[in-house]
C-alpha positions as a Markdown table, in Angstrom:
| # | Residue | x | y | z |
|---|---|---|---|---|
| 1 | Unk | -34.3 | -11.5 | 15.5 |
| 2 | Unk | -34.0 | -11.5 | 18.8 |
| 3 | Unk | -31.9 | -14.6 | 18.2 |
| 4 | Unk | -29.7 | -13.1 | 15.4 |
| 5 | Unk | -29.1 | -10.0 | 18.1 |
| 6 | Unk | -28.1 | -12.8 | 21.1 |
| 7 | Unk | -26.1 | -14.2 | 18.5 |
| 8 | Unk | -24.0 | -10.8 | 17.8 |
| 9 | Unk | -23.9 | -10.2 | 21.2 |
| 10 | Unk | -22.4 | -12.9 | 22.1 |
| 11 | Unk | -19.6 | -12.7 | 19.2 |
| 12 | Unk | -18.5 | -9.4 | 20.6 |
| 13 | Unk | -18.2 | -10.6 | 23.6 |
| 14 | Unk | -16.4 | -13.7 | 22.5 |
| 15 | Unk | -13.8 | -11.4 | 20.7 |
| 16 | Unk | -13.8 | -9.4 | 22.9 |
| 17 | Unk | -12.7 | -12.0 | 26.0 |
| 18 | Unk | -10.1 | -13.0 | 23.1 |
| 19 | Unk | -8.8 | -9.7 | 23.3 |
| 20 | Unk | -8.0 | -9.5 | 26.8 |
| 21 | Unk | -6.7 | -13.2 | 26.5 |
| 22 | Unk | -4.5 | -11.9 | 24.0 |
| 23 | Unk | -3.1 | -9.3 | 26.1 |
| 24 | Unk | -4.3 | -6.5 | 23.6 |
| 25 | Unk | -3.6 | -3.7 | 25.3 |
| 26 | Unk | 0.1 | -5.0 | 26.7 |
| 27 | Unk | 0.9 | -5.9 | 22.7 |
| 28 | Unk | -0.4 | -2.1 | 22.0 |
| 29 | Unk | 2.0 | -0.9 | 24.1 |
| 30 | Unk | 4.9 | -2.8 | 23.4 |
| 31 | Unk | 4.3 | -2.0 | 19.7 |
| 32 | Unk | 3.7 | 2.0 | 20.6 |
| 33 | Unk | 7.7 | 1.3 | 22.0 |
| 34 | Unk | 8.4 | -0.2 | 19.2 |
| 35 | Unk | 6.6 | 2.4 | 16.6 |
| 36 | Unk | 8.5 | 5.7 | 18.5 |
| 37 | Unk | 12.2 | 4.0 | 17.5 |
| 38 | Unk | 11.4 | 2.7 | 13.8 |
| 39 | Unk | 9.5 | 5.7 | 12.6 |
| 40 | Unk | 12.4 | 7.6 | 11.6 |
| 41 | Unk | 13.9 | 4.9 | 9.7 |
| 42 | Unk | 11.0 | 4.1 | 8.0 |
| 43 | Unk | 10.1 | 7.7 | 6.6 |
| 44 | Unk | 14.1 | 7.6 | 6.1 |
| 45 | Unk | 14.2 | 4.5 | 4.0 |
| 46 | Unk | 11.2 | 5.5 | 2.3 |
| 47 | Unk | 12.3 | 8.7 | 1.3 |
| 48 | Unk | 15.3 | 7.1 | 0.0 |
| 49 | Unk | 13.4 | 4.8 | -2.5 |
| 50 | Unk | 11.6 | 7.8 | -3.4 |
| 51 | Unk | 14.6 | 10.0 | -4.2 |
| 52 | Unk | 16.3 | 7.0 | -6.1 |
| 53 | Unk | 13.8 | 7.6 | -8.7 |
| 54 | Unk | 13.2 | 11.6 | -10.5 |
| 55 | Unk | 10.0 | 11.0 | -11.5 |
| 56 | Unk | 9.5 | 11.0 | -7.5 |
| 57 | Unk | 11.8 | 13.6 | -5.8 |
| 58 | Unk | 9.8 | 15.6 | -3.5 |
| 59 | Unk | 6.7 | 13.2 | -3.2 |
| 60 | Unk | 8.1 | 11.7 | -0.1 |
| 61 | Unk | 7.7 | 15.3 | 1.7 |
| 62 | Unk | 3.7 | 15.4 | -0.5 |
| 63 | Unk | 3.0 | 11.7 | 1.4 |
| 64 | Unk | 4.4 | 12.9 | 4.7 |
| 65 | Unk | 2.1 | 16.1 | 4.6 |
| 66 | Unk | -0.6 | 14.0 | 3.3 |
| 67 | Unk | -0.2 | 11.1 | 6.2 |
| 68 | Unk | -0.1 | 14.0 | 9.3 |
| 69 | Unk | -3.1 | 16.1 | 7.6 |
| 70 | Unk | -5.0 | 13.2 | 7.7 |
| 71 | Unk | -4.4 | 10.6 | 9.8 |
| 72 | Unk | -2.9 | 12.4 | 12.8 |
| 73 | Unk | -4.9 | 14.7 | 14.8 |
| 74 | Unk | -4.2 | 18.3 | 15.8 |
| 75 | Unk | -1.2 | 17.8 | 18.1 |
| 76 | Unk | 0.8 | 16.0 | 14.9 |
| 77 | Unk | 2.0 | 19.2 | 13.2 |
| 78 | Unk | 4.7 | 20.0 | 15.5 |
| 79 | Unk | 5.7 | 15.6 | 15.6 |
| 80 | Unk | 5.7 | 16.5 | 12.2 |
| 81 | Unk | 8.6 | 18.8 | 11.9 |
| 82 | Unk | 10.1 | 17.8 | 14.8 |
| 83 | Unk | 10.7 | 14.3 | 12.6 |
| 84 | Unk | 10.9 | 15.9 | 9.2 |
| 85 | Unk | 13.6 | 17.4 | 11.2 |
| 86 | Unk | 15.4 | 13.7 | 12.6 |
| 87 | Unk | 15.2 | 12.9 | 9.2 |
| 88 | Unk | 16.7 | 15.6 | 7.5 |
| 89 | Unk | 19.5 | 14.4 | 9.6 |
| 90 | Unk | 19.9 | 10.6 | 9.7 |
| 91 | Unk | 20.0 | 11.6 | 5.4 |
| 92 | Unk | 23.5 | 12.6 | 6.2 |
| 93 | Unk | 24.0 | 9.1 | 7.8 |
| 94 | Unk | 26.7 | 6.4 | 5.8 |
| 95 | Unk | 25.5 | 3.3 | 4.1 |
| 96 | Unk | 26.2 | 1.6 | 7.5 |
| 97 | Unk | 24.0 | 4.3 | 9.4 |
| 98 | Unk | 21.4 | 3.6 | 6.5 |
| 99 | Unk | 21.6 | 0.2 | 7.5 |
| 100 | Unk | 21.5 | 0.0 | 10.6 |
| 101 | Unk | 18.2 | 1.8 | 10.2 |
| 102 | Unk | 16.7 | -0.5 | 8.2 |
| 103 | Unk | 17.3 | -3.3 | 10.2 |
| 104 | Unk | 15.5 | -1.3 | 13.1 |
| 105 | Unk | 12.5 | -0.7 | 10.5 |
| 106 | Unk | 12.8 | -4.7 | 10.1 |
| 107 | Unk | 12.8 | -5.2 | 13.4 |
| 108 | Unk | 9.2 | -3.4 | 13.8 |
| 109 | Unk | 8.1 | -5.6 | 11.0 |
| 110 | Unk | 8.9 | -9.1 | 12.9 |
| 111 | Unk | 7.1 | -7.4 | 15.8 |
| 112 | Unk | 4.5 | -6.7 | 13.9 |
| 113 | Unk | 3.9 | -10.2 | 12.3 |
| 114 | Unk | 4.7 | -11.8 | 15.8 |
| 115 | Unk | 1.7 | -10.1 | 17.4 |
| 116 | Unk | -0.9 | -10.9 | 14.3 |
| 117 | Unk | 0.7 | -15.1 | 14.7 |
| 118 | Unk | -0.8 | -14.9 | 18.2 |
| 119 | Unk | -3.7 | -13.7 | 17.4 |
| 120 | Unk | -4.4 | -16.4 | 14.7 |
| 121 | Unk | -2.8 | -18.8 | 16.7 |
| 122 | Unk | -0.1 | -19.4 | 14.2 |
| 123 | Unk | 2.3 | -21.8 | 15.8 |
| 124 | Unk | 5.2 | -21.3 | 13.0 |
| 125 | Unk | 6.0 | -17.7 | 12.1 |
| 126 | Unk | 8.0 | -17.2 | 8.6 |
| 127 | Unk | 11.2 | -18.0 | 8.6 |
| 128 | Unk | 14.3 | -17.8 | 6.4 |
| 129 | Unk | 14.1 | -16.6 | 2.6 |
| 130 | Unk | 9.8 | -15.9 | 2.7 |
| 131 | Unk | 10.6 | -13.9 | 5.4 |
| 132 | Unk | 13.4 | -11.6 | 4.6 |
| 133 | Unk | 11.3 | -11.6 | 1.2 |
| 134 | Unk | 8.2 | -10.5 | 2.3 |
| 135 | Unk | 10.1 | -7.7 | 5.0 |
| 136 | Unk | 12.3 | -6.6 | 1.7 |
| 137 | Unk | 9.3 | -6.3 | -0.7 |
| 138 | Unk | 7.7 | -3.7 | 2.5 |
| 139 | Unk | 10.3 | -1.7 | 2.8 |
| 140 | Unk | 11.4 | -1.5 | -1.0 |
| 141 | Unk | 8.0 | -2.0 | -3.0 |
| 142 | Unk | 6.2 | -0.6 | -0.9 |
| 143 | Unk | 7.4 | 3.7 | -0.7 |
| 144 | Unk | 7.2 | 2.8 | -4.7 |
| 145 | Unk | 3.8 | 2.2 | -5.1 |
| 146 | Unk | 2.9 | 4.4 | -2.0 |
| 147 | Unk | 4.7 | 7.3 | -4.3 |
| 148 | Unk | 3.0 | 6.0 | -8.2 |
| 149 | Unk | -0.2 | 6.0 | -6.3 |
| 150 | Unk | 0.3 | 9.7 | -5.1 |
| 151 | Unk | 1.4 | 10.5 | -7.8 |
| 152 | Unk | -1.3 | 9.1 | -10.1 |
| 153 | Unk | -3.7 | 10.5 | -7.1 |
| 154 | Unk | -2.4 | 14.1 | -7.7 |
| 155 | Unk | -2.4 | 14.1 | -11.0 |
| 156 | Unk | -6.4 | 12.7 | -11.2 |
| 157 | Unk | -6.8 | 15.8 | -8.4 |
| 158 | Unk | -5.8 | 17.9 | -10.9 |
| 159 | Unk | -7.8 | 17.5 | -13.9 |
| 160 | Unk | -10.2 | 19.8 | -14.8 |
| 161 | Unk | -13.5 | 17.4 | -14.8 |
| 162 | Unk | -12.3 | 16.8 | -10.7 |
| 163 | Unk | -10.9 | 20.6 | -9.3 |
| 164 | Unk | -11.9 | 22.7 | -12.5 |
| 165 | Unk | -15.5 | 25.2 | -13.0 |
| 166 | Unk | -16.6 | 22.1 | -15.1 |
| 167 | Unk | -16.4 | 19.6 | -12.1 |
| 168 | Unk | -18.3 | 16.5 | -11.9 |
| 169 | Unk | -20.9 | 16.6 | -9.6 |
| 170 | Unk | -19.5 | 14.6 | -6.7 |
| 171 | Unk | -16.4 | 14.5 | -7.5 |
| 172 | Unk | -14.7 | 16.7 | -5.0 |
| 173 | Unk | -16.9 | 14.5 | -2.1 |
| 174 | Unk | -15.4 | 11.8 | -3.2 |
| 175 | Unk | -11.9 | 13.2 | -2.9 |
| 176 | Unk | -12.8 | 13.7 | 0.7 |
| 177 | Unk | -13.3 | 10.2 | 1.3 |
| 178 | Unk | -10.3 | 9.3 | -0.2 |
| 179 | Unk | -8.4 | 9.5 | 3.3 |
| 180 | Unk | -11.0 | 7.0 | 5.0 |
| 181 | Unk | -10.6 | 4.9 | 1.6 |
| 182 | Unk | -6.7 | 4.7 | 1.5 |
| 183 | Unk | -7.1 | 3.6 | 5.7 |
| 184 | Unk | -9.5 | 1.1 | 4.7 |
| 185 | Unk | -6.6 | -0.3 | 1.9 |
| 186 | Unk | -4.1 | -0.2 | 4.3 |
| 187 | Unk | -5.8 | -1.7 | 7.2 |
| 188 | Unk | -7.2 | -4.9 | 4.5 |
| 189 | Unk | -4.3 | -5.5 | 3.3 |
| 190 | Unk | -2.3 | -5.1 | 6.4 |
| 191 | Unk | -4.9 | -7.7 | 7.6 |
| 192 | Unk | -4.4 | -10.7 | 4.5 |
| 193 | Unk | -0.9 | -10.1 | 4.0 |
| 194 | Unk | 0.8 | -10.2 | 7.5 |
| 195 | Unk | -0.2 | -13.2 | 9.5 |
| 196 | Unk | 1.6 | -16.6 | 8.4 |
| 197 | Unk | -2.2 | -18.1 | 7.5 |
| 198 | Unk | -4.5 | -17.7 | 4.8 |
| 199 | Unk | -6.5 | -15.0 | 5.2 |
| 200 | Unk | -10.1 | -14.5 | 3.3 |
| 201 | Unk | -10.0 | -11.5 | 1.5 |
| 202 | Unk | -13.6 | -10.8 | 2.6 |
| 203 | Unk | -12.6 | -11.0 | 6.1 |
| 204 | Unk | -9.8 | -8.9 | 6.1 |
| 205 | Unk | -11.9 | -6.2 | 4.1 |
| 206 | Unk | -14.6 | -6.2 | 6.8 |
| 207 | Unk | -11.8 | -6.0 | 9.7 |
| 208 | Unk | -10.3 | -2.8 | 7.4 |
| 209 | Unk | -13.5 | -0.9 | 7.3 |
| 210 | Unk | -14.0 | -1.7 | 10.4 |
| 211 | Unk | -10.6 | -0.5 | 11.7 |
| 212 | Unk | -10.3 | 2.4 | 9.1 |
| 213 | Unk | -14.3 | 3.8 | 10.4 |
| 214 | Unk | -13.3 | 3.5 | 14.1 |
| 215 | Unk | -9.9 | 5.0 | 13.1 |
| 216 | Unk | -11.8 | 8.1 | 12.0 |
| 217 | Unk | -14.1 | 8.2 | 15.4 |
| 218 | Unk | -10.9 | 8.0 | 17.4 |
| 219 | Unk | -9.3 | 10.9 | 15.3 |
| 220 | Unk | -12.2 | 12.7 | 15.4 |
| 221 | Unk | -12.4 | 12.1 | 19.0 |
| 222 | Unk | -9.2 | 12.6 | 19.8 |
| 223 | Unk | -8.8 | 16.0 | 18.6 |
| 224 | Unk | -12.2 | 17.1 | 20.4 |
| 225 | Unk | -10.3 | 16.0 | 23.2 |
| 226 | Unk | -7.0 | 18.5 | 22.6 |
| 227 | Unk | -9.1 | 21.2 | 21.9 |
| 228 | Unk | -11.3 | 21.3 | 24.4 |
| 229 | Unk | -9.5 | 20.1 | 27.3 |
| 230 | Unk | -6.0 | 22.1 | 27.1 |
| 231 | Unk | -5.3 | 21.0 | 30.8 |
| 232 | Unk | -2.1 | 19.0 | 29.9 |
| 233 | Unk | 0.1 | 21.9 | 28.6 |
| 234 | Unk | -0.4 | 23.2 | 32.6 |
| 235 | Unk | 1.8 | 20.1 | 33.0 |
| 236 | Unk | 4.2 | 19.5 | 30.1 |
| 237 | Unk | 4.5 | 22.9 | 28.5 |
| 238 | Unk | 5.8 | 22.6 | 25.8 |
| 239 | Unk | 6.8 | 19.2 | 25.8 |
| 240 | Unk | 3.1 | 17.7 | 25.9 |
| 241 | Unk | 2.9 | 17.5 | 22.0 |
| 242 | Unk | 5.0 | 14.0 | 22.4 |
| 243 | Unk | 3.0 | 11.9 | 25.3 |
| 244 | Unk | -0.1 | 12.9 | 23.3 |
| 245 | Unk | 1.9 | 11.9 | 20.1 |
| 246 | Unk | 2.5 | 8.8 | 22.0 |
| 247 | Unk | -1.1 | 8.1 | 23.6 |
| 248 | Unk | -2.4 | 8.9 | 19.7 |
| 249 | Unk | 0.1 | 6.0 | 18.9 |
| 250 | Unk | -1.2 | 3.7 | 21.5 |
| 251 | Unk | -4.8 | 3.9 | 20.5 |
| 252 | Unk | -4.2 | 3.5 | 17.0 |
| 253 | Unk | -2.5 | 0.0 | 17.9 |
| 254 | Unk | -5.7 | -0.7 | 20.0 |
| 255 | Unk | -7.7 | -0.2 | 17.0 |
| 256 | Unk | -5.5 | -2.2 | 14.7 |
| 257 | Unk | -5.1 | -5.1 | 17.0 |
| 258 | Unk | -9.1 | -5.1 | 17.5 |
| 259 | Unk | -9.9 | -5.1 | 13.6 |
| 260 | Unk | -7.3 | -8.3 | 13.7 |
| 261 | Unk | -9.2 | -9.9 | 16.0 |
| 262 | Unk | -12.7 | -9.4 | 14.4 |
| 263 | Unk | -11.0 | -10.6 | 11.0 |
| 264 | Unk | -10.0 | -13.8 | 13.0 |
| 265 | Unk | -13.1 | -14.5 | 14.8 |
| 266 | Unk | -14.9 | -13.7 | 11.2 |
| 267 | Unk | -12.5 | -16.6 | 9.5 |
| 268 | Unk | -13.2 | -19.0 | 12.5 |
| 269 | Unk | -16.5 | -20.8 | 12.3 |
| 270 | Unk | -19.5 | -19.6 | 14.2 |
| 271 | Unk | -19.2 | -21.6 | 17.2 |
| 272 | Unk | -20.8 | -19.0 | 19.7 |
| 273 | Unk | -23.9 | -20.1 | 18.2 |
| 274 | Unk | -23.5 | -23.6 | 19.7 |
| 275 | Unk | -23.2 | -24.3 | 22.7 |
| 276 | Unk | -19.8 | -25.3 | 23.6 |
| 277 | Unk | -18.8 | -29.5 | 23.6 |
| 278 | Unk | -16.4 | -30.1 | 26.3 |
| 279 | Unk | -12.8 | -30.0 | 26.0 |
| 280 | Unk | -12.4 | -33.2 | 27.3 |
| 281 | Unk | -14.9 | -34.9 | 24.9 |
| 282 | Unk | -13.0 | -33.2 | 21.7 |
| 283 | Unk | -9.7 | -35.1 | 22.8 |
| 284 | Unk | -11.7 | -38.4 | 22.8 |
| 285 | Unk | -13.4 | -37.3 | 19.0 |
| 286 | Unk | -9.6 | -35.9 | 17.7 |
| 287 | Unk | -7.9 | -39.7 | 19.1 |
| 288 | Unk | -10.8 | -41.2 | 17.2 |
| 289 | Unk | -9.9 | -39.4 | 13.9 |
| 290 | Unk | -6.3 | -39.8 | 14.9 |
| 291 | Unk | -7.2 | -44.2 | 15.5 |
| 292 | Unk | -9.6 | -44.1 | 12.5 |
| 293 | Unk | -7.1 | -42.5 | 10.1 |
| 294 | Unk | -4.2 | -45.0 | 11.8 |
| 295 | Unk | -6.2 | -47.8 | 9.8 |
| 296 | Unk | -6.0 | -46.3 | 6.6 |
| 297 | Unk | -2.0 | -45.2 | 7.0 |
| 298 | Unk | -3.0 | -41.3 | 6.6 |
| 299 | Unk | -2.6 | -38.3 | 9.1 |
| 300 | Unk | -5.2 | -36.4 | 10.4 |
| 301 | Unk | -5.3 | -32.4 | 9.9 |
| 302 | Unk | -7.4 | -29.6 | 10.7 |
| 303 | Unk | -9.5 | -29.5 | 7.3 |
| 304 | Unk | -10.7 | -33.0 | 8.7 |
| 305 | Unk | -12.1 | -32.2 | 11.3 |
| 306 | Unk | -14.7 | -29.8 | 9.8 |
| 307 | Unk | -15.2 | -32.4 | 6.8 |
| 308 | Unk | -15.7 | -34.7 | 9.6 |
| 309 | Unk | -18.6 | -32.1 | 11.1 |
| 310 | Unk | -16.6 | -31.0 | 14.4 |
| 311 | Unk | -16.0 | -27.1 | 13.4 |
| 312 | Unk | -13.6 | -26.3 | 16.0 |
| 313 | Unk | -12.1 | -23.1 | 16.0 |
| 314 | Unk | -8.4 | -23.4 | 15.3 |
| 315 | Unk | -6.7 | -22.0 | 19.0 |
| 316 | Unk | -8.8 | -25.1 | 20.9 |
| 317 | Unk | -7.2 | -27.6 | 18.0 |
| 318 | Unk | -3.9 | -26.0 | 19.1 |
| 319 | Unk | -4.4 | -26.7 | 22.6 |
| 320 | Unk | -5.7 | -30.2 | 22.2 |
| 321 | Unk | -3.2 | -31.1 | 19.4 |
| 322 | Unk | -0.7 | -29.3 | 21.9 |
| 323 | Unk | -1.5 | -31.6 | 25.1 |
| 324 | Unk | -1.9 | -34.7 | 22.9 |
| 325 | Unk | 2.2 | -33.7 | 21.4 |
| 326 | Unk | 3.3 | -33.1 | 25.4 |
| 327 | Unk | 1.9 | -37.0 | 26.3 |
| 328 | Unk | 3.7 | -38.7 | 23.7 |
| 329 | Unk | 0.2 | -39.8 | 22.1 |
| 330 | Unk | 0.1 | -37.9 | 18.9 |
| 331 | Unk | 3.0 | -36.2 | 17.0 |
| 332 | Unk | 3.8 | -34.4 | 13.1 |
| 333 | Unk | 4.1 | -36.0 | 10.2 |
| 334 | Unk | 6.3 | -34.9 | 7.7 |
| 335 | Unk | 3.5 | -33.6 | 5.7 |
| 336 | Unk | 2.1 | -31.5 | 8.4 |
| 337 | Unk | -0.7 | -33.4 | 9.4 |
| 338 | Unk | -0.7 | -35.7 | 12.8 |
| 339 | Unk | -1.0 | -39.1 | 13.4 |
| 340 | Unk | -0.5 | -41.5 | 16.1 |
| 341 | Unk | 2.8 | -41.5 | 17.9 |
| 342 | Unk | 1.5 | -44.4 | 20.7 |
| 343 | Unk | -0.6 | -47.9 | 21.1 |
| 344 | Unk | -4.2 | -46.9 | 22.3 |
| 345 | Unk | -4.4 | -50.0 | 23.7 |
| 346 | Unk | -1.8 | -49.7 | 26.1 |
| 347 | Unk | -3.1 | -46.8 | 27.6 |
| 348 | Unk | -6.2 | -46.5 | 29.5 |
| 349 | Unk | -9.6 | -44.2 | 30.0 |
| 350 | Unk | -8.5 | -43.5 | 33.2 |
| 351 | Unk | -4.5 | -42.8 | 32.7 |
| 352 | Unk | -6.2 | -39.9 | 29.9 |
| 353 | Unk | -8.6 | -38.6 | 32.1 |
| 354 | Unk | -5.7 | -38.2 | 35.0 |
| 355 | Unk | -3.7 | -36.4 | 33.3 |
| 356 | Unk | -5.6 | -34.7 | 30.9 |
| 357 | Unk | -5.9 | -30.6 | 32.1 |
| 358 | Unk | -9.7 | -30.3 | 31.1 |
| 359 | Unk | -11.8 | -32.7 | 33.5 |
| 360 | Unk | -15.1 | -34.3 | 32.3 |
| 361 | Unk | -18.1 | -31.9 | 34.2 |
| 362 | Unk | -21.0 | -34.1 | 35.6 |
| 363 | Unk | -23.5 | -35.3 | 33.7 |
| 364 | Unk | -26.0 | -32.4 | 33.6 |
| 365 | Unk | -23.5 | -30.2 | 32.4 |
| 366 | Unk | -22.9 | -33.6 | 30.0 |
| 367 | Unk | -24.8 | -33.2 | 26.3 |
| 368 | Unk | -27.6 | -35.0 | 26.3 |
| 369 | Unk | -26.5 | -36.6 | 22.4 |
| 370 | Unk | -23.3 | -36.5 | 20.6 |
| 371 | Unk | -22.4 | -37.9 | 17.3 |
| 372 | Unk | -19.9 | -40.5 | 18.1 |
| 373 | Unk | -19.7 | -44.3 | 18.6 |
| 374 | Unk | -18.1 | -43.9 | 22.5 |
| 375 | Unk | -20.3 | -41.3 | 23.9 |
| 376 | Unk | -23.0 | -43.8 | 25.5 |
| 377 | Unk | -20.5 | -46.2 | 27.4 |
| 378 | Unk | -19.3 | -43.0 | 28.4 |
| 379 | Unk | -22.4 | -41.1 | 29.5 |
| 380 | Unk | -23.4 | -44.7 | 31.2 |
| 381 | Unk | -20.2 | -45.3 | 33.1 |
| 382 | Unk | -20.4 | -41.3 | 34.6 |
| 383 | Unk | -24.0 | -42.6 | 35.3 |
| 384 | Unk | -22.8 | -45.5 | 37.3 |
| 385 | Unk | -19.9 | -43.5 | 38.9 |
| 386 | Unk | -22.5 | -40.9 | 39.8 |
| 387 | Unk | -24.1 | -43.3 | 41.3 |
| 388 | Unk | -21.5 | -45.7 | 43.5 |
| 389 | Unk | -20.5 | -41.9 | 44.6 |
| 390 | Unk | -23.9 | -40.9 | 46.0 |
| 391 | Unk | -24.0 | -44.5 | 47.8 |
| 392 | Unk | -20.0 | -44.3 | 49.1 |
| 393 | Unk | -20.8 | -40.5 | 50.6 |
| 394 | Unk | -24.7 | -40.5 | 51.5 |
| 395 | Unk | -24.3 | -40.1 | 54.6 |
| 396 | Unk | -25.4 | -36.6 | 56.5 |
| 397 | Unk | -22.4 | -34.5 | 57.4 |
| 398 | Unk | -23.2 | -34.9 | 61.0 |
| 399 | Unk | -22.3 | -38.6 | 60.4 |
| 400 | Unk | -19.2 | -37.7 | 58.5 |
| 401 | Unk | -17.7 | -35.2 | 61.3 |
| 402 | Unk | -18.9 | -36.2 | 64.7 |
| 403 | Unk | -18.0 | -33.8 | 67.5 |
| 404 | Unk | -16.2 | -35.0 | 70.6 |
| 405 | Unk | -17.7 | -36.5 | 73.5 |
């Protein structure tokens, strides 16, 4: 039990470390700024898509009211009125103006994908037609699916078995959890579809559940703060709603990015359960596997590292391969794997250690054993090097630093 608790503490601490390393707070601020400019275009595009279908007339306004009533604290009522006015004015734009609004919404989706790709260490973002089709599906099919789901849920809620006098026991309670279930579905879809890599659905679902619960807690605490500490009205007056709304958007993006870090952490090997191996040794492991693959005429992939027993986190793999590519020791193959691009007979271990950004640690910090054929000889060489260093620098400081006579 104590070991399991220690594992969880390490996991959440590593999660926090990655959140800080990825500049989570700064990215949330950037996304808040982008959202401020893109929220009206997104709503305009959504209403335009829904109004194009007669069966969805008026559904957009109902969706907007549902979102602000259930997902935004009490300060969102004034903002909702402002956005309704902005959106009404935006509907009077020409098709060229609507196209510009769609481009603004498109750029917001690009910013979100870039942020997620940083978290998932994705080196190649979506490009060309695949990127366009994804964003077009979100901007076109997303509002239609949202409207269809909202219409169906409204119809179900109106049935006598749900809301009538003969309603089934627990039906109203289930309806009360609709906002939470909607949040879980939205976060899960966000974590599963946006990163340009394969995300296990169960991990995206766990991240969606975590973010949705944290979102509900934050909403309750934020609403409590607004009611109990109204001092911001003395400073901002009638303008107080806008900064509060910006703070809420910022908190929301913090939750989204923290949930993304959780999903990524769940998708990675459980490397926090073992003592980390120095990256200097990992470089040698990768070079040995590259040499072995070269002898077979094959390329080395990240999955080959996993199958060889090295459950290396993907971000460490990317760092090692970036270093080998920079030193012209490895290069990408046409199939996406990696191959040696230099004869290792002309490159010494001394040269590798000199240019490596990860020097080998001292002997006490090295693992006692490592399942690599070259490791015993390396350890023996480091022991001789340490013994020679003790001989050369074993004299006292008084002998090395003589005073003036």
